[in-house]
Each structure stands twice: as C-alpha cells, then as structure tokens.
C-alpha positions as a printed Julia matrix, in Angstrom:
140×3 Matrix{Float64}:
   0.0    0.0     0.0
   1.4    3.4    -0.96
   1.85   6.16    1.58
  -0.82   8.17   -0.24
  -3.3    5.28   -0.18
  -2.6    4.66    3.5
  -3.11   8.34    4.26
  -6.41   8.31    2.36
  -7.52   5.22    4.3
  -6.73   6.79    7.68
  -8.33  10.08    6.61
 -11.48   8.2     5.59
 -11.62   6.4     8.97
 -11.2    9.72   10.77
 -13.93  11.21    8.56
 -16.34   8.44    9.52
 -15.51   8.81   13.21
 -16.03  12.58   13.12
 -19.29  12.39   11.17
 -20.81   9.61   13.29
 -19.86  11.18   16.62
 -20.92  14.63   15.42
 -24.39  13.49   14.32
 -24.88  11.5    17.53
 -23.84  14.48   19.64
 -26.2   16.79   17.73
 -29.14  14.42   18.11
 -28.59  13.0    21.6
 -26.7   15.89   23.19
 -24.4   15.79   26.2
 -26.1   12.71   27.64
 -23.55  10.8    25.52
 -20.74  12.08   27.7
 -19.24   9.61   30.16
 -20.01  10.08   33.82
 -23.07  11.99   34.98
 -23.38  14.92   32.56
 -25.96  17.14   34.23
 -25.74  20.35   32.19
 -27.76  23.53   31.9
 -29.83  24.29   28.8
 -27.19  26.84   27.79
 -24.39  24.26   27.97
 -26.58  21.75   26.07
 -27.18  24.33   23.34
 -23.49  25.16   23.1
 -22.54  21.47   23.08
 -24.89  20.73   20.17
 -23.69  23.82   18.3
 -20.1   22.6    18.48
 -21.27  19.13   17.46
 -22.56  20.77   14.28
 -19.16  22.33   13.69
 -17.59  18.91   14.34
 -19.86  17.5    11.59
 -18.79  20.29    9.24
 -15.18  19.35    9.93
 -16.08  15.78    8.98
 -17.5   17.0     5.67
 -14.28  18.92    4.99
 -12.28  15.75    5.67
 -14.63  13.76    3.41
 -13.95  16.1     0.49
 -10.2   16.16    1.17
  -9.92  12.38    1.46
 -10.62  11.79   -2.25
  -7.56  13.72   -3.43
  -5.75  14.95   -0.34
  -2.85  16.4    -2.29
  -5.28  18.88   -3.91
  -6.78  20.07   -0.61
  -3.82  21.32    1.41
  -5.67  24.23    3.01
  -8.55  21.98    4.11
  -6.25  19.29    5.53
  -4.13  21.82    7.43
  -7.21  23.68    8.71
  -8.94  20.48    9.85
  -5.95  19.14   11.75
  -5.13  22.61   13.05
  -8.67  22.88   14.44
  -8.36  19.53   16.21
  -4.98  20.55   17.64
  -6.44  23.85   18.86
  -9.3   21.89   20.43
  -6.72  19.82   22.31
  -5.13  23.0    23.61
  -8.57  24.19   24.74
  -9.12  20.9    26.58
  -5.73  21.35   28.22
  -6.71  24.85   29.37
  -9.93  23.41   30.83
  -7.91  20.69   32.58
  -5.66  23.31   34.16
  -8.51  25.72   34.95
 -11.24  23.48   36.38
  -9.6   20.08   36.8
  -9.43  16.69   35.16
 -12.42  15.56   33.11
 -13.48  11.93   32.73
 -10.42   9.75   31.88
 -11.69   9.27   28.31
 -11.65  13.01   27.75
  -8.27  13.31   29.44
  -6.97  10.79   26.9
  -8.49  12.89   24.1
  -6.11  15.7    25.08
  -3.18  13.48   24.18
  -4.79  12.31   20.95
  -5.7   15.85   19.9
  -2.21  17.16   20.6
  -0.3   14.24   19.04
  -2.41  13.03   16.1
  -2.64  16.3    14.13
   1.14  16.93   13.96
   1.73  13.27   13.04
  -0.93  13.39   10.31
   0.43  16.67    8.96
   3.96  15.27    8.79
   2.59  12.28    6.87
   0.53  14.6     4.67
   3.61  16.67    3.85
   5.36  13.51    2.67
   2.32  12.43    0.63
   2.1   15.82   -1.0
   5.8   15.97   -1.75
   5.71  12.61   -3.55
   2.38  13.11   -5.35
   2.62  13.39   -9.12
   1.74  16.82  -10.46
  -1.47  16.71  -12.47
  -1.95  19.13  -15.37
  -4.25  22.12  -15.02
  -7.55  22.61  -16.86
  -8.31  25.91  -18.59
 -10.0   27.23  -15.42
  -6.98  26.45  -13.24
  -8.38  23.24  -11.71
  -6.34  20.07  -11.61
  -7.46  17.27  -13.92
C-alpha cells in the first residue's frame, strides 16, 4: 500500500468517526458524555452547536480524502482545528480540573495526532505526481 493510499484510508476512517460522533452528539446531546453529565440548557445548546461544527469538519475531511494532495488548506485547517481543540481541553484541565479519563486521553490524541498526520501529509504531497491544469486552473 502506498503512503498516499494509507493516508487516504486513515483520513477516511477519521472522517467516519467525526461524522458519526458529530451526528450523535447533535441528536442526543451531552447525555452521551461519560459520567453523569448534568448540564444547563445553555451548555446543552453550546454542546450541540459545536457538534454541528464537528460534523462540518467531517465533511471537509470527506472532500479532502478523495484527493488529499489537492486540498492542502482543508487538511491543514482540519488538523489545526483539532490541535487547537486539544489546547482548549488542556486549558480546561488546568482551569477546572481533570475531566473523565476518556476526555483526558483525548487531550493526548488531539495534541499528538494532528502533527503526526500533517507530517505524513507533507510527505504524501511531496511525492504526489503533479497533475496538469484545466483551462479554469483546476487540476485534472
């Protein structure tokens, strides 16, 4: 399996994870959270709003996964957003304390996975064959 094909496969798995969890979080709300998630209506609203943004991120990844070498801005933005989310979780950890162990583990995933994926993506992009441009400037 080529590095590009492997990257596409992992990107597709991440896309599915993001879309499924995002839709579930929008529909079911914070009751999906581990532990006893008693939240106010304001927190519920905010949680579902960010679940919608999570779904949008999944759609961006879905588009990028077909031809990742042609979607550099989308790939960098998506993984940058996840990394920034990990930083935000870390701030929460320091400010109000440790969340459920699953969410504590997410901090590590969100801070480690994006840089690793972007390093892999840089390699994939560097080795991708250059496709000719159409008249409108799009790649064939």
